[in-house]
PDB file with one MODEL, atoms N, CA, C and O in Angstrom:
MODEL        1
ATOM      1  N   MET A   1      65.725  34.114 -11.341  1.00  0.00           N
ATOM      2  CA  MET A   1      65.581  34.268 -12.764  1.00  0.00           C
ATOM      3  C   MET A   1      66.666  35.214 -13.268  1.00  0.00           C
ATOM      4  O   MET A   1      66.605  36.418 -13.017  1.00  0.00           O
ATOM      5  N   SER A   2      67.636  34.688 -13.961  1.00  0.00           N
ATOM      6  CA  SER A   2      68.746  35.507 -14.422  1.00  0.00           C
ATOM      7  C   SER A   2      68.631  35.740 -15.921  1.00  0.00           C
ATOM      8  O   SER A   2      68.629  34.793 -16.707  1.00  0.00           O
ATOM      9  N   ARG A   3      68.536  37.001 -16.308  1.00  0.00           N
ATOM     10  CA  ARG A   3      68.502  37.337 -17.719  1.00  0.00           C
ATOM     11  C   ARG A   3      69.211  38.668 -17.898  1.00  0.00           C
ATOM     12  O   ARG A   3      69.215  39.493 -16.985  1.00  0.00           O
ATOM     13  N   PRO A   4      69.805  38.887 -19.052  1.00  0.00           N
ATOM     14  CA  PRO A   4      70.490  40.154 -19.277  1.00  0.00           C
ATOM     15  C   PRO A   4      69.528  41.323 -19.162  1.00  0.00           C
ATOM     16  O   PRO A   4      68.370  41.224 -19.567  1.00  0.00           O
ATOM     17  N   ALA A   5      70.004  42.425 -18.614  1.00  0.00           N
ATOM     18  CA  ALA A   5      69.162  43.615 -18.472  1.00  0.00           C
ATOM     19  C   ALA A   5      68.660  44.041 -19.846  1.00  0.00           C
ATOM     20  O   ALA A   5      69.445  44.227 -20.776  1.00  0.00           O
ATOM     21  N   GLY A   6      67.356  44.194 -19.962  1.00  0.00           N
ATOM     22  CA  GLY A   6      66.762  44.676 -21.195  1.00  0.00           C
ATOM     23  C   GLY A   6      66.543  43.619 -22.255  1.00  0.00           C
ATOM     24  O   GLY A   6      66.141  43.948 -23.371  1.00  0.00           O
ATOM     25  N   ALA A   7      66.797  42.350 -21.938  1.00  0.00           N
ATOM     26  CA  ALA A   7      66.634  41.290 -22.939  1.00  0.00           C
ATOM     27  C   ALA A   7      65.168  41.162 -23.343  1.00  0.00           C
ATOM     28  O   ALA A   7      64.307  40.898 -22.503  1.00  0.00           O
ATOM     29  N   GLY A   8      64.892  41.348 -24.620  1.00  0.00           N
ATOM     30  CA  GLY A   8      63.547  41.173 -25.134  1.00  0.00           C
ATOM     31  C   GLY A   8      62.575  42.285 -24.794  1.00  0.00           C
ATOM     32  O   GLY A   8      61.368  42.111 -24.958  1.00  0.00           O
ATOM     33  N   LEU A   9      63.059  43.410 -24.331  1.00  0.00           N
ATOM     34  CA  LEU A   9      62.177  44.524 -23.976  1.00  0.00           C
ATOM     35  C   LEU A   9      62.132  45.539 -25.107  1.00  0.00           C
ATOM     36  O   LEU A   9      63.097  45.728 -25.848  1.00  0.00           O
ATOM     37  N   SER A  10      60.973  46.187 -25.214  1.00  0.00           N
ATOM     38  CA  SER A  10      60.856  47.285 -26.180  1.00  0.00           C
ATOM     39  C   SER A  10      61.602  48.499 -25.610  1.00  0.00           C
ATOM     40  O   SER A  10      61.859  48.560 -24.407  1.00  0.00           O
ATOM     41  N   PRO A  11      61.943  49.454 -26.461  1.00  0.00           N
ATOM     42  CA  PRO A  11      62.604  50.665 -25.956  1.00  0.00           C
ATOM     43  C   PRO A  11      61.787  51.373 -24.856  1.00  0.00           C
ATOM     44  O   PRO A  11      62.353  51.876 -23.885  1.00  0.00           O
ATOM     45  N   ARG A  12      60.478  51.405 -25.015  1.00  0.00           N
ATOM     46  CA  ARG A  12      59.636  52.055 -24.010  1.00  0.00           C
ATOM     47  C   ARG A  12      59.684  51.286 -22.685  1.00  0.00           C
ATOM     48  O   ARG A  12      59.750  51.895 -21.617  1.00  0.00           O
ATOM     49  N   GLN A  13      59.651  49.950 -22.752  1.00  0.00           N
ATOM     50  CA  GLN A  13      59.727  49.146 -21.536  1.00  0.00           C
ATOM     51  C   GLN A  13      61.072  49.340 -20.849  1.00  0.00           C
ATOM     52  O   GLN A  13      61.140  49.387 -19.621  1.00  0.00           O
ATOM     53  N   GLU A  14      62.133  49.453 -21.626  1.00  0.00           N
ATOM     54  CA  GLU A  14      63.450  49.718 -21.047  1.00  0.00           C
ATOM     55  C   GLU A  14      63.460  51.056 -20.327  1.00  0.00           C
ATOM     56  O   GLU A  14      64.029  51.171 -19.242  1.00  0.00           O
ATOM     57  N   MET A  15      62.826  52.083 -20.927  1.00  0.00           N
ATOM     58  CA  MET A  15      62.760  53.403 -20.287  1.00  0.00           C
ATOM     59  C   MET A  15      61.983  53.329 -18.981  1.00  0.00           C
ATOM     60  O   MET A  15      62.413  53.882 -17.969  1.00  0.00           O
ATOM     61  N   VAL A  16      60.839  52.647 -18.999  1.00  0.00           N
ATOM     62  CA  VAL A  16      60.013  52.530 -17.793  1.00  0.00           C
ATOM     63  C   VAL A  16      60.786  51.791 -16.708  1.00  0.00           C
ATOM     64  O   VAL A  16      60.771  52.213 -15.552  1.00  0.00           O
ATOM     65  N   LEU A  17      61.453  50.712 -17.050  1.00  0.00           N
ATOM     66  CA  LEU A  17      62.223  49.946 -16.084  1.00  0.00           C
ATOM     67  C   LEU A  17      63.358  50.786 -15.506  1.00  0.00           C
ATOM     68  O   LEU A  17      63.632  50.719 -14.308  1.00  0.00           O
ATOM     69  N   ARG A  18      64.016  51.570 -16.346  1.00  0.00           N
ATOM     70  CA  ARG A  18      65.098  52.449 -15.880  1.00  0.00           C
ATOM     71  C   ARG A  18      64.561  53.482 -14.896  1.00  0.00           C
ATOM     72  O   ARG A  18      65.184  53.741 -13.867  1.00  0.00           O
ATOM     73  N   VAL A  19      63.403  54.078 -15.208  1.00  0.00           N
ATOM     74  CA  VAL A  19      62.805  55.068 -14.310  1.00  0.00           C
ATOM     75  C   VAL A  19      62.469  54.435 -12.959  1.00  0.00           C
ATOM     76  O   VAL A  19      62.747  55.018 -11.911  1.00  0.00           O
ATOM     77  N   VAL A  20      61.877  53.254 -12.983  1.00  0.00           N
ATOM     78  CA  VAL A  20      61.529  52.572 -11.734  1.00  0.00           C
ATOM     79  C   VAL A  20      62.795  52.286 -10.929  1.00  0.00           C
ATOM     80  O   VAL A  20      62.835  52.536  -9.724  1.00  0.00           O
ATOM     81  N   ARG A  21      63.827  51.765 -11.588  1.00  0.00           N
ATOM     82  CA  ARG A  21      65.086  51.446 -10.911  1.00  0.00           C
ATOM     83  C   ARG A  21      65.691  52.700 -10.268  1.00  0.00           C
ATOM     84  O   ARG A  21      66.083  52.671  -9.101  1.00  0.00           O
ATOM     85  N   GLU A  22      65.766  53.791 -11.022  1.00  0.00           N
ATOM     86  CA  GLU A  22      66.351  55.036 -10.503  1.00  0.00           C
ATOM     87  C   GLU A  22      65.519  55.617  -9.370  1.00  0.00           C
ATOM     88  O   GLU A  22      66.067  56.108  -8.383  1.00  0.00           O
ATOM     89  N   TRP A  23      64.191  55.564  -9.508  1.00  0.00           N
ATOM     90  CA  TRP A  23      63.305  56.126  -8.493  1.00  0.00           C
ATOM     91  C   TRP A  23      63.453  55.367  -7.168  1.00  0.00           C
ATOM     92  O   TRP A  23      63.553  55.971  -6.101  1.00  0.00           O
ATOM     93  N   ILE A  24      63.464  54.046  -7.258  1.00  0.00           N
ATOM     94  CA  ILE A  24      63.605  53.235  -6.041  1.00  0.00           C
ATOM     95  C   ILE A  24      64.957  53.509  -5.386  1.00  0.00           C
ATOM     96  O   ILE A  24      65.042  53.596  -4.161  1.00  0.00           O
ATOM     97  N   ALA A  25      66.014  53.646  -6.189  1.00  0.00           N
ATOM     98  CA  ALA A  25      67.337  53.945  -5.643  1.00  0.00           C
ATOM     99  C   ALA A  25      67.350  55.295  -4.935  1.00  0.00           C
ATOM    100  O   ALA A  25      68.006  55.452  -3.905  1.00  0.00           O
ATOM    101  N   GLU A  26      66.631  56.263  -5.484  1.00  0.00           N
ATOM    102  CA  GLU A  26      66.630  57.615  -4.921  1.00  0.00           C
ATOM    103  C   GLU A  26      65.668  57.780  -3.746  1.00  0.00           C
ATOM    104  O   GLU A  26      66.011  58.434  -2.762  1.00  0.00           O
ATOM    105  N   TYR A  27      64.464  57.197  -3.833  1.00  0.00           N
ATOM    106  CA  TYR A  27      63.429  57.455  -2.843  1.00  0.00           C
ATOM    107  C   TYR A  27      63.081  56.255  -1.956  1.00  0.00           C
ATOM    108  O   TYR A  27      62.380  56.415  -0.957  1.00  0.00           O
ATOM    109  N   GLY A  28      63.555  55.069  -2.302  1.00  0.00           N
ATOM    110  CA  GLY A  28      63.305  53.902  -1.476  1.00  0.00           C
ATOM    111  C   GLY A  28      61.940  53.256  -1.652  1.00  0.00           C
ATOM    112  O   GLY A  28      61.596  52.326  -0.922  1.00  0.00           O
ATOM    113  N   GLU A  29      61.165  53.735  -2.604  1.00  0.00           N
ATOM    114  CA  GLU A  29      59.861  53.145  -2.918  1.00  0.00           C
ATOM    115  C   GLU A  29      59.602  53.343  -4.399  1.00  0.00           C
ATOM    116  O   GLU A  29      60.262  54.149  -5.055  1.00  0.00           O
ATOM    117  N   GLY A  30      58.633  52.598  -4.921  1.00  0.00           N
ATOM    118  CA  GLY A  30      58.310  52.719  -6.331  1.00  0.00           C
ATOM    119  C   GLY A  30      57.618  54.038  -6.647  1.00  0.00           C
ATOM    120  O   GLY A  30      56.958  54.617  -5.784  1.00  0.00           O
ATOM    121  N   PRO A  31      57.765  54.516  -7.882  1.00  0.00           N
ATOM    122  CA  PRO A  31      57.092  55.744  -8.303  1.00  0.00           C
ATOM    123  C   PRO A  31      55.624  55.485  -8.613  1.00  0.00           C
ATOM    124  O   PRO A  31      55.217  54.344  -8.831  1.00  0.00           O
ATOM    125  N   SER A  32      54.842  56.544  -8.631  1.00  0.00           N
ATOM    126  CA  SER A  32      53.445  56.426  -9.047  1.00  0.00           C
ATOM    127  C   SER A  32      53.389  56.331 -10.574  1.00  0.00           C
ATOM    128  O   SER A  32      54.369  56.617 -11.262  1.00  0.00           O
ATOM    129  N   ILE A  33      52.261  55.936 -11.074  1.00  0.00           N
ATOM    130  CA  ILE A  33      52.078  55.856 -12.519  1.00  0.00           C
ATOM    131  C   ILE A  33      52.294  57.217 -13.164  1.00  0.00           C
ATOM    132  O   ILE A  33      52.941  57.311 -14.207  1.00  0.00           O
ATOM    133  N   ARG A  34      51.771  58.255 -12.568  1.00  0.00           N
ATOM    134  CA  ARG A  34      51.931  59.605 -13.131  1.00  0.00           C
ATOM    135  C   ARG A  34      53.392  60.054 -13.122  1.00  0.00           C
ATOM    136  O   ARG A  34      53.848  60.706 -14.061  1.00  0.00           O
ATOM    137  N   GLN A  35      54.124  59.706 -12.066  1.00  0.00           N
ATOM    138  CA  GLN A  35      55.541  60.066 -11.999  1.00  0.00           C
ATOM    139  C   GLN A  35      56.330  59.346 -13.092  1.00  0.00           C
ATOM    140  O   GLN A  35      57.215  59.936 -13.714  1.00  0.00           O
ATOM    141  N   ILE A  36      56.015  58.092 -13.322  1.00  0.00           N
ATOM    142  CA  ILE A  36      56.674  57.352 -14.403  1.00  0.00           C
ATOM    143  C   ILE A  36      56.329  57.991 -15.743  1.00  0.00           C
ATOM    144  O   ILE A  36      57.211  58.240 -16.564  1.00  0.00           O
ATOM    145  N   GLY A  37      55.054  58.253 -15.958  1.00  0.00           N
ATOM    146  CA  GLY A  37      54.611  58.859 -17.210  1.00  0.00           C
ATOM    147  C   GLY A  37      55.303  60.177 -17.504  1.00  0.00           C
ATOM    148  O   GLY A  37      55.686  60.445 -18.643  1.00  0.00           O
ATOM    149  N   ALA A  38      55.462  60.998 -16.478  1.00  0.00           N
ATOM    150  CA  ALA A  38      56.129  62.290 -16.660  1.00  0.00           C
ATOM    151  C   ALA A  38      57.579  62.115 -17.092  1.00  0.00           C
ATOM    152  O   ALA A  38      58.091  62.900 -17.890  1.00  0.00           O
ATOM    153  N   ARG A  39      58.231  61.103 -16.574  1.00  0.00           N
ATOM    154  CA  ARG A  39      59.644  60.891 -16.900  1.00  0.00           C
ATOM    155  C   ARG A  39      59.863  60.227 -18.256  1.00  0.00           C
ATOM    156  O   ARG A  39      60.908  60.429 -18.874  1.00  0.00           O
ATOM    157  N   VAL A  40      58.906  59.445 -18.726  1.00  0.00           N
ATOM    158  CA  VAL A  40      59.095  58.769 -20.019  1.00  0.00           C
ATOM    159  C   VAL A  40      58.293  59.409 -21.145  1.00  0.00           C
ATOM    160  O   VAL A  40      58.376  58.970 -22.292  1.00  0.00           O
ATOM    161  N   GLY A  41      57.525  60.435 -20.829  1.00  0.00           N
ATOM    162  CA  GLY A  41      56.786  61.152 -21.862  1.00  0.00           C
ATOM    163  C   GLY A  41      55.451  60.541 -22.232  1.00  0.00           C
ATOM    164  O   GLY A  41      54.980  60.723 -23.354  1.00  0.00           O
ATOM    165  N   LEU A  42      54.834  59.822 -21.315  1.00  0.00           N
ATOM    166  CA  LEU A  42      53.498  59.263 -21.543  1.00  0.00           C
ATOM    167  C   LEU A  42      52.499  60.019 -20.679  1.00  0.00           C
ATOM    168  O   LEU A  42      52.658  60.086 -19.460  1.00  0.00           O
ATOM    169  N   SER A  43      51.474  60.587 -21.302  1.00  0.00           N
ATOM    170  CA  SER A  43      50.486  61.328 -20.526  1.00  0.00           C
ATOM    171  C   SER A  43      49.329  60.447 -20.079  1.00  0.00           C
ATOM    172  O   SER A  43      48.580  60.817 -19.174  1.00  0.00           O
ATOM    173  N   SER A  44      49.178  59.293 -20.702  1.00  0.00           N
ATOM    174  CA  SER A  44      48.089  58.393 -20.379  1.00  0.00           C
ATOM    175  C   SER A  44      48.497  57.417 -19.273  1.00  0.00           C
ATOM    176  O   SER A  44      49.441  56.643 -19.431  1.00  0.00           O
ATOM    177  N   ALA A  45      47.778  57.464 -18.160  1.00  0.00           N
ATOM    178  CA  ALA A  45      48.057  56.555 -17.046  1.00  0.00           C
ATOM    179  C   ALA A  45      47.849  55.099 -17.467  1.00  0.00           C
ATOM    180  O   ALA A  45      48.556  54.209 -16.995  1.00  0.00           O
ATOM    181  N   SER A  46      46.890  54.858 -18.347  1.00  0.00           N
ATOM    182  CA  SER A  46      46.644  53.481 -18.778  1.00  0.00           C
ATOM    183  C   SER A  46      47.797  52.947 -19.621  1.00  0.00           C
ATOM    184  O   SER A  46      48.083  51.751 -19.574  1.00  0.00           O
ATOM    185  N   SER A  47      48.462  53.797 -20.385  1.00  0.00           N
ATOM    186  CA  SER A  47      49.630  53.364 -21.160  1.00  0.00           C
ATOM    187  C   SER A  47      50.776  52.968 -20.245  1.00  0.00           C
ATOM    188  O   SER A  47      51.455  51.971 -20.487  1.00  0.00           O
ATOM    189  N   VAL A  48      50.989  53.752 -19.192  1.00  0.00           N
ATOM    190  CA  VAL A  48      52.035  53.428 -18.220  1.00  0.00           C
ATOM    191  C   VAL A  48      51.677  52.133 -17.492  1.00  0.00           C
ATOM    192  O   VAL A  48      52.530  51.263 -17.316  1.00  0.00           O
ATOM    193  N   ALA A  49      50.432  52.005 -17.075  1.00  0.00           N
ATOM    194  CA  ALA A  49      49.991  50.789 -16.375  1.00  0.00           C
ATOM    195  C   ALA A  49      50.157  49.560 -17.271  1.00  0.00           C
ATOM    196  O   ALA A  49      50.532  48.490 -16.793  1.00  0.00           O
ATOM    197  N   TYR A  50      49.883  49.710 -18.551  1.00  0.00           N
ATOM    198  CA  TYR A  50      50.064  48.606 -19.486  1.00  0.00           C
ATOM    199  C   TYR A  50      51.536  48.176 -19.529  1.00  0.00           C
ATOM    200  O   TYR A  50      51.842  46.987 -19.449  1.00  0.00           O
ATOM    201  N   GLN A  51      52.436  49.145 -19.655  1.00  0.00           N
ATOM    202  CA  GLN A  51      53.866  48.833 -19.713  1.00  0.00           C
ATOM    203  C   GLN A  51      54.331  48.174 -18.417  1.00  0.00           C
ATOM    204  O   GLN A  51      55.118  47.228 -18.449  1.00  0.00           O
ATOM    205  N   LEU A  52      53.849  48.668 -17.282  1.00  0.00           N
ATOM    206  CA  LEU A  52      54.205  48.061 -15.995  1.00  0.00           C
ATOM    207  C   LEU A  52      53.673  46.634 -15.900  1.00  0.00           C
ATOM    208  O   LEU A  52      54.354  45.743 -15.391  1.00  0.00           O
ATOM    209  N   GLY A  53      52.468  46.426 -16.386  1.00  0.00           N
ATOM    210  CA  GLY A  53      51.886  45.092 -16.388  1.00  0.00           C
ATOM    211  C   GLY A  53      52.690  44.119 -17.235  1.00  0.00           C
ATOM    212  O   GLY A  53      52.889  42.965 -16.853  1.00  0.00           O
ATOM    213  N   ARG A  54      53.152  44.591 -18.386  1.00  0.00           N
ATOM    214  CA  ARG A  54      53.987  43.742 -19.247  1.00  0.00           C
ATOM    215  C   ARG A  54      55.300  43.401 -18.543  1.00  0.00           C
ATOM    216  O   ARG A  54      55.754  42.258 -18.590  1.00  0.00           O
ATOM    217  N   LEU A  55      55.908  44.396 -17.889  1.00  0.00           N
ATOM    218  CA  LEU A  55      57.159  44.147 -17.160  1.00  0.00           C
ATOM    219  C   LEU A  55      56.937  43.155 -16.018  1.00  0.00           C
ATOM    220  O   LEU A  55      57.801  42.330 -15.720  1.00  0.00           O
ATOM    221  N   GLU A  56      55.771  43.248 -15.387  1.00  0.00           N
ATOM    222  CA  GLU A  56      55.444  42.302 -14.321  1.00  0.00           C
ATOM    223  C   GLU A  56      55.256  40.900 -14.906  1.00  0.00           C
ATOM    224  O   GLU A  56      55.752  39.922 -14.347  1.00  0.00           O
ATOM    225  N   ASP A  57      54.546  40.802 -16.024  1.00  0.00           N
ATOM    226  CA  ASP A  57      54.335  39.509 -16.681  1.00  0.00           C
ATOM    227  C   ASP A  57      55.653  38.868 -17.116  1.00  0.00           C
ATOM    228  O   ASP A  57      55.806  37.647 -17.069  1.00  0.00           O
ATOM    229  N   LEU A  58      56.606  39.708 -17.540  1.00  0.00           N
ATOM    230  CA  LEU A  58      57.899  39.207 -17.993  1.00  0.00           C
ATOM    231  C   LEU A  58      58.852  38.897 -16.842  1.00  0.00           C
ATOM    232  O   LEU A  58      59.935  38.352 -17.057  1.00  0.00           O
ATOM    233  N   GLY A  59      58.444  39.247 -15.614  1.00  0.00           N
ATOM    234  CA  GLY A  59      59.255  38.921 -14.448  1.00  0.00           C
ATOM    235  C   GLY A  59      60.275  39.963 -14.042  1.00  0.00           C
ATOM    236  O   GLY A  59      61.147  39.677 -13.221  1.00  0.00           O
ATOM    237  N   TYR A  60      60.193  41.166 -14.593  1.00  0.00           N
ATOM    238  CA  TYR A  60      61.132  42.221 -14.232  1.00  0.00           C
ATOM    239  C   TYR A  60      60.710  42.965 -12.972  1.00  0.00           C
ATOM    240  O   TYR A  60      61.552  43.500 -12.251  1.00  0.00           O
ATOM    241  N   LEU A  61      59.413  42.999 -12.709  1.00  0.00           N
ATOM    242  CA  LEU A  61      58.867  43.697 -11.542  1.00  0.00           C
ATOM    243  C   LEU A  61      57.908  42.773 -10.811  1.00  0.00           C
ATOM    244  O   LEU A  61      57.355  41.835 -11.386  1.00  0.00           O
ATOM    245  N   SER A  62      57.729  43.055  -9.554  1.00  0.00           N
ATOM    246  CA  SER A  62      56.648  42.420  -8.796  1.00  0.00           C
ATOM    247  C   SER A  62      56.096  43.504  -7.880  1.00  0.00           C
ATOM    248  O   SER A  62      56.747  44.521  -7.642  1.00  0.00           O
ATOM    249  N   ARG A  63      54.913  43.280  -7.380  1.00  0.00           N
ATOM    250  CA  ARG A  63      54.343  44.243  -6.437  1.00  0.00           C
ATOM    251  C   ARG A  63      53.620  43.487  -5.342  1.00  0.00           C
ATOM    252  O   ARG A  63      53.090  42.396  -5.552  1.00  0.00           O
ATOM    253  N   SER A  64      53.613  44.097  -4.165  1.00  0.00           N
ATOM    254  CA  SER A  64      53.016  43.424  -3.018  1.00  0.00           C
ATOM    255  C   SER A  64      51.569  43.830  -2.790  1.00  0.00           C
ATOM    256  O   SER A  64      50.863  43.175  -2.024  1.00  0.00           O
ATOM    257  N   GLY A  65      51.124  44.871  -3.422  1.00  0.00           N
ATOM    258  CA  GLY A  65      49.745  45.331  -3.290  1.00  0.00           C
ATOM    259  C   GLY A  65      49.173  45.655  -4.653  1.00  0.00           C
ATOM    260  O   GLY A  65      49.751  45.304  -5.681  1.00  0.00           O
ATOM    261  N   ARG A  66      48.050  46.319  -4.654  1.00  0.00           N
ATOM    262  CA  ARG A  66      47.416  46.680  -5.924  1.00  0.00           C
ATOM    263  C   ARG A  66      48.076  47.891  -6.572  1.00  0.00           C
ATOM    264  O   ARG A  66      48.059  48.034  -7.794  1.00  0.00           O
ATOM    265  N   ARG A  67      48.655  48.756  -5.755  1.00  0.00           N
ATOM    266  CA  ARG A  67      49.241  49.989  -6.287  1.00  0.00           C
ATOM    267  C   ARG A  67      50.642  49.734  -6.831  1.00  0.00           C
ATOM    268  O   ARG A  67      51.368  48.876  -6.328  1.00  0.00           O
ATOM    269  N   TRP A  68      51.009  50.481  -7.853  1.00  0.00           N
ATOM    270  CA  TRP A  68      52.333  50.313  -8.452  1.00  0.00           C
ATOM    271  C   TRP A  68      53.432  50.856  -7.561  1.00  0.00           C
ATOM    272  O   TRP A  68      54.597  50.512  -7.761  1.00  0.00           O
ATOM    273  N   ARG A  69      53.109  51.688  -6.590  1.00  0.00           N
ATOM    274  CA  ARG A  69      54.135  52.176  -5.667  1.00  0.00           C
ATOM    275  C   ARG A  69      54.753  51.040  -4.845  1.00  0.00           C
ATOM    276  O   ARG A  69      55.834  51.188  -4.275  1.00  0.00           O
ATOM    277  N   THR A  70      54.048  49.904  -4.796  1.00  0.00           N
ATOM    278  CA  THR A  70      54.575  48.767  -4.040  1.00  0.00           C
ATOM    279  C   THR A  70      55.451  47.871  -4.899  1.00  0.00           C
ATOM    280  O   THR A  70      55.826  46.782  -4.466  1.00  0.00           O
ATOM    281  N   CYS A  71      55.788  48.313  -6.121  1.00  0.00           N
ATOM    282  CA  CYS A  71      56.565  47.451  -7.013  1.00  0.00           C
ATOM    283  C   CYS A  71      57.999  47.309  -6.529  1.00  0.00           C
ATOM    284  O   CYS A  71      58.556  48.190  -5.875  1.00  0.00           O
ATOM    285  N   ARG A  72      58.567  46.174  -6.872  1.00  0.00           N
ATOM    286  CA  ARG A  72      59.961  45.860  -6.559  1.00  0.00           C
ATOM    287  C   ARG A  72      60.602  45.296  -7.810  1.00  0.00           C
ATOM    288  O   ARG A  72      59.942  44.671  -8.640  1.00  0.00           O
ATOM    289  N   LEU A  73      61.892  45.526  -7.932  1.00  0.00           N
ATOM    290  CA  LEU A  73      62.626  44.941  -9.041  1.00  0.00           C
ATOM    291  C   LEU A  73      62.955  43.501  -8.709  1.00  0.00           C
ATOM    292  O   LEU A  73      63.215  43.168  -7.552  1.00  0.00           O
ATOM    293  N   ARG A  74      62.945  42.662  -9.699  1.00  0.00           N
ATOM    294  CA  ARG A  74      63.302  41.246  -9.484  1.00  0.00           C
ATOM    295  C   ARG A  74      64.701  41.006  -9.950  1.00  0.00           C
ATOM    296  O   ARG A  74      65.197  39.883  -9.860  1.00  0.00           O
TER     297      ARG A  74
ENDMDL
END
């Protein structure tokens, strides 16, 4: 699935995707919901989970388990 980076994403979704990309590059695994929230300024774990779910629905992320730490970029 080839699409331009950030095509059709909200500014918040772009920030979340950038944090996930940088975290995986630095640590080799996906960040936790709280770690993402701290970096993008969201204190609610459910808000972060919602944004991650939207990114997954749009095909930007996938995960191999139930936890978001298992997410991978597509």
